[in-house]
Structure formats: structure tokens, C-alpha cells
PyMOL CGO cylinders between C-alpha atoms (Angstrom):
from pymol import cmd
from pymol.cgo import CYLINDER

trace = [
    CYLINDER, -14.47, -189.61, -85.14, -12.69, -188.35, -82.02, 0.3, 1, 1, 1, 1, 1, 1,
    CYLINDER, -12.69, -188.35, -82.02, -11.28, -184.86, -82.09, 0.3, 1, 1, 1, 1, 1, 1,
    CYLINDER, -11.28, -184.86, -82.09, -7.53, -184.40, -82.17, 0.3, 1, 1, 1, 1, 1, 1,
    CYLINDER, -7.53, -184.40, -82.17, -5.92, -184.22, -78.77, 0.3, 1, 1, 1, 1, 1, 1,
    CYLINDER, -5.92, -184.22, -78.77, -4.21, -180.98, -77.76, 0.3, 1, 1, 1, 1, 1, 1,
    CYLINDER, -4.21, -180.98, -77.76, -0.79, -182.03, -79.04, 0.3, 1, 1, 1, 1, 1, 1,
    CYLINDER, -0.79, -182.03, -79.04, -2.10, -183.95, -82.06, 0.3, 1, 1, 1, 1, 1, 1,
    CYLINDER, -2.10, -183.95, -82.06, -2.59, -182.22, -85.39, 0.3, 1, 1, 1, 1, 1, 1,
    CYLINDER, -2.59, -182.22, -85.39, -5.90, -182.38, -87.19, 0.3, 1, 1, 1, 1, 1, 1,
    CYLINDER, -5.90, -182.38, -87.19, -6.09, -184.83, -90.09, 0.3, 1, 1, 1, 1, 1, 1,
    CYLINDER, -6.09, -184.83, -90.09, -5.63, -181.97, -92.55, 0.3, 1, 1, 1, 1, 1, 1,
    CYLINDER, -5.63, -181.97, -92.55, -2.61, -180.61, -90.66, 0.3, 1, 1, 1, 1, 1, 1,
    CYLINDER, -2.61, -180.61, -90.66, -1.04, -184.06, -90.56, 0.3, 1, 1, 1, 1, 1, 1,
    CYLINDER, -1.04, -184.06, -90.56, -1.49, -184.49, -94.33, 0.3, 1, 1, 1, 1, 1, 1,
    CYLINDER, -1.49, -184.49, -94.33, 0.07, -181.06, -94.95, 0.3, 1, 1, 1, 1, 1, 1,
    CYLINDER, 0.07, -181.06, -94.95, 3.04, -181.92, -92.70, 0.3, 1, 1, 1, 1, 1, 1,
    CYLINDER, 3.04, -181.92, -92.70, 3.45, -185.25, -94.46, 0.3, 1, 1, 1, 1, 1, 1,
    CYLINDER, 3.45, -185.25, -94.46, 3.45, -183.54, -97.86, 0.3, 1, 1, 1, 1, 1, 1,
    CYLINDER, 3.45, -183.54, -97.86, 6.14, -181.12, -96.67, 0.3, 1, 1, 1, 1, 1, 1,
    CYLINDER, 6.14, -181.12, -96.67, 8.31, -183.99, -95.46, 0.3, 1, 1, 1, 1, 1, 1,
    CYLINDER, 8.31, -183.99, -95.46, 7.93, -185.84, -98.76, 0.3, 1, 1, 1, 1, 1, 1,
    CYLINDER, 7.93, -185.84, -98.76, 8.92, -182.72, -100.69, 0.3, 1, 1, 1, 1, 1, 1,
    CYLINDER, 8.92, -182.72, -100.69, 12.03, -182.20, -98.54, 0.3, 1, 1, 1, 1, 1, 1,
    CYLINDER, 12.03, -182.20, -98.54, 13.08, -185.83, -98.88, 0.3, 1, 1, 1, 1, 1, 1,
    CYLINDER, 13.08, -185.83, -98.88, 12.48, -185.82, -102.63, 0.3, 1, 1, 1, 1, 1, 1,
    CYLINDER, 12.48, -185.82, -102.63, 14.82, -182.84, -103.02, 0.3, 1, 1, 1, 1, 1, 1,
    CYLINDER, 14.82, -182.84, -103.02, 17.62, -185.15, -101.92, 0.3, 1, 1, 1, 1, 1, 1,
    CYLINDER, 17.62, -185.15, -101.92, 19.73, -182.42, -100.34, 0.3, 1, 1, 1, 1, 1, 1,
    CYLINDER, 19.73, -182.42, -100.34, 18.90, -183.27, -96.73, 0.3, 1, 1, 1, 1, 1, 1,
    CYLINDER, 18.90, -183.27, -96.73, 21.72, -184.49, -94.47, 0.3, 1, 1, 1, 1, 1, 1,
    CYLINDER, 21.72, -184.49, -94.47, 21.37, -188.18, -93.57, 0.3, 1, 1, 1, 1, 1, 1,
    CYLINDER, 21.37, -188.18, -93.57, 20.55, -187.62, -89.88, 0.3, 1, 1, 1, 1, 1, 1,
    CYLINDER, 20.55, -187.62, -89.88, 17.87, -185.06, -90.78, 0.3, 1, 1, 1, 1, 1, 1,
    CYLINDER, 17.87, -185.06, -90.78, 16.47, -187.39, -93.47, 0.3, 1, 1, 1, 1, 1, 1,
    CYLINDER, 16.47, -187.39, -93.47, 16.12, -190.16, -90.87, 0.3, 1, 1, 1, 1, 1, 1,
    CYLINDER, 16.12, -190.16, -90.87, 14.26, -187.78, -88.53, 0.3, 1, 1, 1, 1, 1, 1,
    CYLINDER, 14.26, -187.78, -88.53, 11.97, -186.68, -91.37, 0.3, 1, 1, 1, 1, 1, 1,
    CYLINDER, 11.97, -186.68, -91.37, 11.34, -190.30, -92.31, 0.3, 1, 1, 1, 1, 1, 1,
    CYLINDER, 11.34, -190.30, -92.31, 10.43, -191.26, -88.73, 0.3, 1, 1, 1, 1, 1, 1,
    CYLINDER, 10.43, -191.26, -88.73, 8.11, -188.28, -88.36, 0.3, 1, 1, 1, 1, 1, 1,
    CYLINDER, 8.11, -188.28, -88.36, 6.57, -189.07, -91.74, 0.3, 1, 1, 1, 1, 1, 1,
    CYLINDER, 6.57, -189.07, -91.74, 5.90, -192.67, -90.73, 0.3, 1, 1, 1, 1, 1, 1,
    CYLINDER, 5.90, -192.67, -90.73, 4.21, -191.49, -87.51, 0.3, 1, 1, 1, 1, 1, 1,
    CYLINDER, 4.21, -191.49, -87.51, 2.08, -189.00, -89.45, 0.3, 1, 1, 1, 1, 1, 1,
    CYLINDER, 2.08, -189.00, -89.45, 1.20, -191.67, -92.00, 0.3, 1, 1, 1, 1, 1, 1,
    CYLINDER, 1.20, -191.67, -92.00, 0.05, -194.03, -89.24, 0.3, 1, 1, 1, 1, 1, 1,
    CYLINDER, 0.05, -194.03, -89.24, -1.98, -191.26, -87.61, 0.3, 1, 1, 1, 1, 1, 1,
    CYLINDER, -1.98, -191.26, -87.61, -3.70, -190.45, -90.93, 0.3, 1, 1, 1, 1, 1, 1,
    CYLINDER, -3.70, -190.45, -90.93, -4.37, -194.12, -91.66, 0.3, 1, 1, 1, 1, 1, 1,
    CYLINDER, -4.37, -194.12, -91.66, -5.83, -194.67, -88.19, 0.3, 1, 1, 1, 1, 1, 1,
    CYLINDER, -5.83, -194.67, -88.19, -8.01, -191.56, -88.50, 0.3, 1, 1, 1, 1, 1, 1,
    CYLINDER, -8.01, -191.56, -88.50, -9.36, -192.70, -91.87, 0.3, 1, 1, 1, 1, 1, 1,
    CYLINDER, -9.36, -192.70, -91.87, -9.98, -196.19, -90.49, 0.3, 1, 1, 1, 1, 1, 1,
    CYLINDER, -9.98, -196.19, -90.49, -11.97, -194.74, -87.58, 0.3, 1, 1, 1, 1, 1, 1,
    CYLINDER, -11.97, -194.74, -87.58, -14.06, -192.66, -90.00, 0.3, 1, 1, 1, 1, 1, 1,
    CYLINDER, -14.06, -192.66, -90.00, -14.71, -195.70, -92.18, 0.3, 1, 1, 1, 1, 1, 1,
    CYLINDER, -14.71, -195.70, -92.18, -15.71, -197.77, -89.15, 0.3, 1, 1, 1, 1, 1, 1,
    CYLINDER, -15.71, -197.77, -89.15, -18.07, -195.03, -87.96, 0.3, 1, 1, 1, 1, 1, 1,
    CYLINDER, -18.07, -195.03, -87.96, -19.74, -194.79, -91.38, 0.3, 1, 1, 1, 1, 1, 1,
    CYLINDER, -19.74, -194.79, -91.38, -20.02, -198.57, -91.63, 0.3, 1, 1, 1, 1, 1, 1,
    CYLINDER, -20.02, -198.57, -91.63, -21.62, -198.71, -88.18, 0.3, 1, 1, 1, 1, 1, 1,
    CYLINDER, -21.62, -198.71, -88.18, -24.06, -195.95, -89.09, 0.3, 1, 1, 1, 1, 1, 1,
    CYLINDER, -24.06, -195.95, -89.09, -25.11, -197.78, -92.24, 0.3, 1, 1, 1, 1, 1, 1,
    CYLINDER, -25.11, -197.78, -92.24, -25.35, -201.14, -90.47, 0.3, 1, 1, 1, 1, 1, 1,
    CYLINDER, -25.35, -201.14, -90.47, -27.32, -199.80, -87.50, 0.3, 1, 1, 1, 1, 1, 1,
    CYLINDER, -27.32, -199.80, -87.50, -29.79, -197.82, -89.56, 0.3, 1, 1, 1, 1, 1, 1,
    CYLINDER, -29.79, -197.82, -89.56, -29.87, -199.82, -92.76, 0.3, 1, 1, 1, 1, 1, 1,
    CYLINDER, -29.87, -199.82, -92.76, -28.81, -198.29, -96.04, 0.3, 1, 1, 1, 1, 1, 1,
    CYLINDER, -28.81, -198.29, -96.04, -29.43, -194.60, -96.10, 0.3, 1, 1, 1, 1, 1, 1,
    CYLINDER, -29.43, -194.60, -96.10, -28.06, -191.59, -97.91, 0.3, 1, 1, 1, 1, 1, 1,
    CYLINDER, -28.06, -191.59, -97.91, -25.33, -189.78, -96.04, 0.3, 1, 1, 1, 1, 1, 1,
    CYLINDER, -25.33, -189.78, -96.04, -24.85, -186.20, -97.22, 0.3, 1, 1, 1, 1, 1, 1,
    CYLINDER, -24.85, -186.20, -97.22, -21.21, -185.21, -96.97, 0.3, 1, 1, 1, 1, 1, 1,
    CYLINDER, -21.21, -185.21, -96.97, -20.20, -181.57, -97.45, 0.3, 1, 1, 1, 1, 1, 1,
    CYLINDER, -20.20, -181.57, -97.45, -18.75, -180.92, -100.89, 0.3, 1, 1, 1, 1, 1, 1,
    CYLINDER, -18.75, -180.92, -100.89, -15.18, -179.72, -101.16, 0.3, 1, 1, 1, 1, 1, 1,
    CYLINDER, -15.18, -179.72, -101.16, -14.69, -176.29, -102.65, 0.3, 1, 1, 1, 1, 1, 1,
]
cmd.load_cgo(trace, "trace")
């Protein structure tokens, strides 16, 4: 999976930003113009996260296809 470009957040940062936007919009006390900006930014972050996950899935699929089925040890979350 390619690393984030200088101006792009990491996947984890993008998810955190997306969660913040959702919380603000769910509060319902955001002026309309600000809500539209949040929505647009949220859609961009959502696309970025989706694309990043798709790239990871493609990479794993390729690894399994190229080398046959094998166990892939992923680090456990704490």
C-alpha cells in the first residue's frame, strides 16, 4: 500500500477526521454553509479511506494469488 503523500493524512488520521465531522453534523447545530463544507470534506475522506482499503485488499489478494494460499500474520490491535 503506498504511503500517504505529504498533504494526505494517513488512513488512521482520515478515519479520525471523518468521525469528528460525523459528530459535528449529528449535533445539528452547525450553520448550513459549514455543514455543506463538512459534508464535502467527509465525502472526500470517505473516498480516500475506501480507496486505501481497496488497495490493501488488492495487495493481499495478489500476494495470495502469486504465492498460493499462505498464512499472513497481521499485527494484533492493542
